N, C-alpha and C positions, 0 to 999 in steps of 0.2 A: 462534387464538392465545390463550394463557392468561396473564393478568397475575400477576406474582409480586412481593409486597412484600419488599424486602430492607433490613434494618436491623441495627444492632449489638445483640447480646445479651450481657448480663453472664454471666460464667462460672457464676454461681449459677443462671442460667436454663438449663433443658435444652432445647437446640434439636436435635431429632431429625435424623439425617442426611438423611432424606427431605424435610425442610423447608429444607435448606440449598441455596443457589444452585448450588454445585458439583455436588451430587447431581442437581439438576434439569437442569443442563446435561448431565451424564452420561446421564441418562434419555433426553434427546433424541438423544444420540449413538448409543445402542443401539437406538433405535426404527427399524426397517428399513422405513419407509414407502416405497412406490414413488416413484421420481423422475419428475417430469413431463418430457415430451419437450423443452419449451422450456428447462428447467433444464439438461438434459444438453447441449443445443446451446450454451448460454451457458458451461458449464464448458469445453467444447472451445474456445470463443472465447477464454476467458481463459488457457488453456494456450498458445494461439498468441500471445496478447498478451504474456505473460511471455517467451516465446522471442524475440519481436520486439525488445523493449527490452533483453533480455540480449545479443543479438548486437551491438547498437549500443554496448554498454559493455565488451565483452570485453577491449579493450586499455587501458582506463582504469586508472590506478594503484590505486585502492581495490579494484577487481575483481581485478587481477593479484596484489595482496597477499593477498587472501582465497584465491585459487586456489593461491598458493604455499604457504600454510598447509595447505590441504586435501590437496594431493597428497603431503604427508608422511605421510598416513594411508591407504595402500592397504589394501583389505580384500576379502574374498570371503564371500558373494556380492557385497555392496557395491552402491553406487549410482553413477550417472554424473554427470559434471560438464560443463556447457555448454562447447562448443568443443573438447572432447577426444573421442577415439574411444570408442564405446560399449563396446569391449572393456576399457577401463581402468575399474576400479571402486575405489571409496573408501568408507570408513566413512560410513554414512548421515548422521550428524550433521554431518560435515565437508563432505560433498557439499551438504547443505542450506545450510550456511554460505556456500560459494562461490557456489552458484546464487542464493541469496537476495540476496547483495550485487549480483550481476550484474543481477538483476531490478529492484532498488530504486535503483541508482546514479543513473539519469537522471531519476527522478521522473516516469515516463512511462507507468505502467500504471494499473490501475483504482483507483477511489476510492469511499468512501462517507462522507457527512457527515450527522450528526444532532446528538444531544446532545454527541457527541465526533466525531472524524474518524479515518479509517483508510484503509489500502490493502489490501483483503481478499485480493488476489492474492498477498500475502506468505505466505498459508497454504500455497500450492501447493508451493513447493520442499521443505518439510519432509515433507509428506504423500506427495509423489511419491518422495522419496528412500527413505522407509521402505517404500513399496509395491514399489519396485525391489529393495531389499535382501531383503525378506521373501517375495518370490515371489508377490505378490498379482496378481490379474487386473485388467483394465480396469474391470469393474463395481465391484470393491471400491475402487479408486482414486477413481472417480467419486462413490461414496457418501461417502467420506471428505472429498473436497473440498466436496461439498454441505453437510456438517455443519460444516466449518471456516468456510465463508461464513455459514451460518445463525447460528452462535454469535457470531461477530464482529459481524455486523450487529445482532443483538439486544442485545448488550452496548453497542454504540456508540449505539443508540437510547435505552437506559435509564440509562446511567451516564456522566456527564461527568467526564473526567479533567483536561482542560486548565485548568479554572478553579482547580484545586488544584496546577497546575504538574507534573502527573504525565504522562509521555510515553505516547502511545497504544499502545505495544507491550505495556502491561499488559493490554490486551484481546486482543492477538494470541497471547501465550503460552498462555492457556487455550483459545482457539479452535483453535489448531494441535494442542494436546494432545487435544482432543475429536475433531478430524478424524482424527488418527492412530489413536486408539482405535476410532473407527467403522470405518475401513478395515480394521483388524486383527480386528474383531469381538470386542473385549475385553468382559468383563463390566462392569456398571455400577459396581461397587465399585472396580475398577482405574482406570477412567476418572475417577471421582470424586476419587481420590487424586492422579492425574496432573494434573488440571486445577488443583487447589490448589497442588501443587508448582510448576507452571508460572507461576501468578500470583505466587507468593512470590519467584521468582528473576528475574522480568522486570519488576519495578516500578522504574522509574528516573525521573529528573526531566526536565523539558522544556528544560533548558539545552542539550541537543543540538540544539534548533531555535531557539535564541535567540542574538543577538549575532553573533559571528564563527563561523558554522556550519561545522563540520568534516565530514570524510568519515564520521564516526560516524552521521550521518543515514541513510546507506545501510547501515551495518553493523548498526544497532539492530534492524530487523526480522529480519535474518538471525540475529542473536544470539537473538532470541525463538524462532525456529523451531528453532535448535540446542538451546536449553534445553528446548523442548517434547519433542523426541526423547529427550533424556537423562532428563527427568522420567518419561516413559512407560516407558523402559527400567528405571529404578530401581524403579518401582512394580511392574512385571512380575516383578522379583526379590524382591518381598515387602516393600518399604519403604513407609512412609506419608508424610504431609505435615502441615504446620501446619493445624489445623482447629478451628473453621470459618474458612476463609481470609478470606472477605468479612465475615462477621457477628461474628467473635470480638471479645471485649472489647479486645484489643490488636491487632485485625486491620486489614484494608485500609480499611474504611469509617471506623472509629473514629479512626484516626491519620493516614491519608493522603488521605482524601476529606472528606466533609462533617461528620465527627465523630459522637460517640455518639448524637446525637439525629436524625441525618439518615436519611431514608428514600428509597429508590430503587424505581422500578417497572420491572421487566424482563419483557418479553413473550417467551414461548417457545412453539414449536409443541406442541400437545397430541398425545397418543399417536395414531399413525396419520395425522397431518396432514402433508401434503407440505412439504418444506423448499424454500422458494422465495425465500429472502432474496437470493440472487445476482442476481435480476432487479431488485432495488432499487438495485444498484450500477451504476457507469458508468465507462467508460474515458476515456483522454485522446487527443486528436488531437495535442496539443502537449506538448512535454517541459518542463513547468513546473507549479508548485503548482496544485491543481485550481481554486481560486478565481480563478485568472488565465485559465482556459480561455475562458470567455465574453467576458472583457475583451480577450483577444487577437483573438477573432473580431470583437468590436465595433471594435477599432482598425483591423482590416483593412477593415471596412465604412465607418468614418468618414474614413479617409485621403483618398479622392477628394473628399469634401465639404469638407474643410478646405483642401486644396491646398497652398500654400506654408507649410511648418511653421515657418519662421523668423519668421512673422508672429504666432505664438501668444504671448499674454501669460501665460496660466495655464490649467491643466487641473485640474479638481476631479472626483474620482471619488467619487460618493455610493454607499455600499455597506454591507455588513453589519458587525456588530460584529467578527466573526472576521477578515474581510478587512482591516478598518481596523487592528485591533490586532495582528494576527499578521504580515501581509505589507505593511501600509500604513504611513503616517506615524504612526499611533497607537502603533506599537511603540516609537517613540522610539529606534530603533537607527540610529546614524550610519552603520553599515556598509552599510545599505540604500541609501545615497546615495553610496557610495564606489566609484569606477571600478576600484579595485584589489582589491575584495572577491572572495572565492572564488565559484566557480560555485554552490555550495550556498547562499551568501548571496544572490546575484543571483536565484536561483530563488525566493527568499522576499522579493523586492522588487517589488511590483506597479508601483511608479513606474518602475523600470528596464524591466520587461517591457512595460508599455504604451508607453513611449517607443520601444523598438526595434521593437515590432510596428507602431506607427504609421509609422515610417520605412520599414520593410521590407515592409509590407503582408502580414505573415505571421510565421512562427516556424520556426527550425531547431534541432534538438537539440544541435548542436555550434557552428555559426557564430554563433548568437545569443548565446552565452556567451563567445566568444573574447575574450581580453584586449584585442586590438586593436579589437574591436567595442565593448567597454565603454568604451574610452578615447577614442573619437571626440569631438572638441570639440563638434560640433553635437549629438551624442547626450547628452553630459553637460549641455549647456545646456538641452535639452528636458526631460531627466530631472528636473532641479532646479526645473522649473516645475510639477511634478505633485504634488498633495497628495490625501489621502483624508479623507473624513469619514464618520462612522457615520450611516446613515439608518435610523430605527426600522422603517420599512416593509420595507427589505431584510433587516434582522435578523429580523423576524417571518417573512419568507418563507424565510430560511435555516433557521430552526428548525421550520418547519411539518412536520407529519406527513402532510399531504396531498400526494401526489406531483405533483398538478396545480398546486399553489401553490408548492412548494418550489423555491427558486432560489438560485444562487450568483454571480449577475452583479452588475450595478449600472447606474447612470445616470452618464454622463460629460458634463460641461459644459466646453466649450472656449471661452475668451474670447480674441478676437484683439485686437491693439493698437489697431485702429480702433473697438473697442467691439462688433463683431459677435460674437454668441453662437451657437454650434453645439452642439446637444444630441442625444443618442441614448441608448438603453438596450437591454440584452439580458439576459434572465433566465437562460437556460441556454445552454451551449455548443452549437455546431452538431452535434457528435457525440453529445450527450446523447440518451437515448431519446425525449425530447420536443422535441429540437432540430430545426434545419432539415435536417440530414443525419444521422439516427441511424445508428450503426455496426451493420452486419450482418456475417455470416461473411465475405463478400467483402472488406469493409473491413479486418477483422482480418488476413486473409491478405495483402492488399496492404500493410498496415503492416509485416508480417513480411518480405515480399519486398523492400520498399523499404529497411528498415534492415539486412537481411542482404546486400544487394548488395555484392560485393567482400569479404565476410566468410565467407559460406557458399556453397558451389557450388550452382548451380541444381538439379542432380539431388538434392543433399542436402536442399535446401529442399522439393522435391517429395515426397521420402520422408517428411519430418517431417509435412507437411500431410496426406498420405495416411494416416499413422498416426493422427493426431488424428481423422480422419473415421471411423475404426473404433473409437473410444475404448472404448465399453462392451463390445465383443466381443474386445478384446485379450487374448491369453493371457499368463500370467506371463512367459514368455521374450521377449515382444514389448514389455514396458514399457520396456526399455532403449532402444527406438527413439524414445521421447519425448525425444529429445536430438538434437544436431547437432554435427558436427565442423567446425571452422574450416578454411578453405583454407590458411592460413599459420600457422606456429608462433606461439604466443601468449606474451606476457611473463608471467613467473610460473610457467612450466612447466619451466624448465631449472635456473636457479640461484635458490634461495630464500634470501634474506638474513635469516634469523631465528634464534631460539635453537636450532632443530633442526639448523641447518647451521653453528653457531658454530665448530666445530672442523674444518670441511671446508676 
C-alpha cells in the first residue's frame, strides 16, 4: 500500500490531476491486478449476505416504497429488483435504489469501522445493477465489487467524517463510482470525473442517524449508489465534475472536514497490488448496529451468570468513544430510552439492545424490535438501569490499525441489589473473523436460507446459491440470476401512491 497525503490547495497552487485523490482512486480502479481466491470467495459471501437481509425486509414499508418508485421506470436491457421476476427489468439506477434500500433496511449486513464507519456491502447493488444492464460477465462484476470495497475501506481508514457530522455515505458515492468504472473497464479520466461528481452529490449531514432516526437511514446508502450510477452516466456523456473535489480551496476538506490546514493520510494499493480490503470487513449475526454485536453475544453469555434479572441494581457498559456517544447514553438522546421510539432509533440504543438480549438470551431481526417487545414493563425497567461510559482502552482498541487488537466490544459491570458484582467482557462478536465462530460460506448460506424461509421458495433459493458459486464464470445473460423471486406478491408492486400515479 502507498500512503497519500491529502490536504487543501489554494486555487493559485497548481495541483496536477495525477496528484489528486480522485485521480489516484481512479488509477486503482483501472489497475486490473488479479483477484486472490479468498477475495473472490468473500465477494460471493457478501452477495449472499446482501440477498439474505434483503429477503427479510421485502415487505417492510421503506422497501415497499422504494420498490414502488423503481417499478415506474421499466427499461431494457435493464436490471433486476429483489423479489420480482428476473424477466422484469428496470432502469439500473432505480433498480440499485430499490435493492439498496432492501439491503440496508434491517442494518444486518457487513460493516467496516476505522477512522470512520461504513457498510461496504452497500456498494454491491449499484455495481450489480450496472453489470446486469450493460451485459457484463461475472468476472467484470467481481472486479468492480473488489474495487468498490477497496476504495471504501481505504477512505474509511484515512478520513473521519463523523467528527464533522458528515454522514458516511460521502465515502460510499466515490467508492461505488470507482467500482462501476472498474466493472465497465472505463479509462482513468472518466472514473476520475465520476468519483468527484459522486462525492459532490452524496455529502450529507449525520442528522439522519441522530435523534428520532427515520427510514432515511436505509435510504441514504441506496441514494449514494443511485447517484454514483448517474455520475458515471453523465461523465460517459462527456460531462465533468467540481475539481479538485477533496483538495480544492472551497472543497470537501476545506469546508466540510478538518479545514484548510487539515491533512489526511489515505493508503491505496500500488499498481499491480491485489485488492484485499474486503477481507478486513465483517458481517453481522444480529440485526443491529455493529457495535452492539459483541455486546449481544456478551449478554447471551452473561444471562445465566446473573440469574434473576429483577435483582439488578445497575448495569454499566464500559466501551469505546463511538459506542458511548453514538449508541450509548453519551449521545444524550432521550429517544434512545423511549419505548415508543422507531425501530431505527432502537437499533441505535445499546441500552435497549443489551436489555432485550439479556432477557431473551439472543436477538431476532423482527421480534426484538416489535412495539409490544419494547413496551414490556420489566424490559423498560431493566433498560433504564443501563448506562455507558467511555473507556480509553476500548477507544484505543476501536481505532487500532492492528486487526489483532482492533475491537468493538466492551466490559459490562452488573451490580445486584445485594451488592454482588458480576463482570465480563468481549472484544469482538462471535461471527467476527477473530471471534468464537467466524462466518464461513456455509454460515452465509444458512443466514440466507433462514431469512428467506417463507419468502423465497426452496428451489429459488437453491438456484440463487448455485449461481453465486459460479460467480466469476457467469456469462452476461446469467447475471440476472443473481436475483430471486418472492413466493407471494409484494407490497409496492401493484399500486404506487406517488407523484407518478397521482392522476391514476
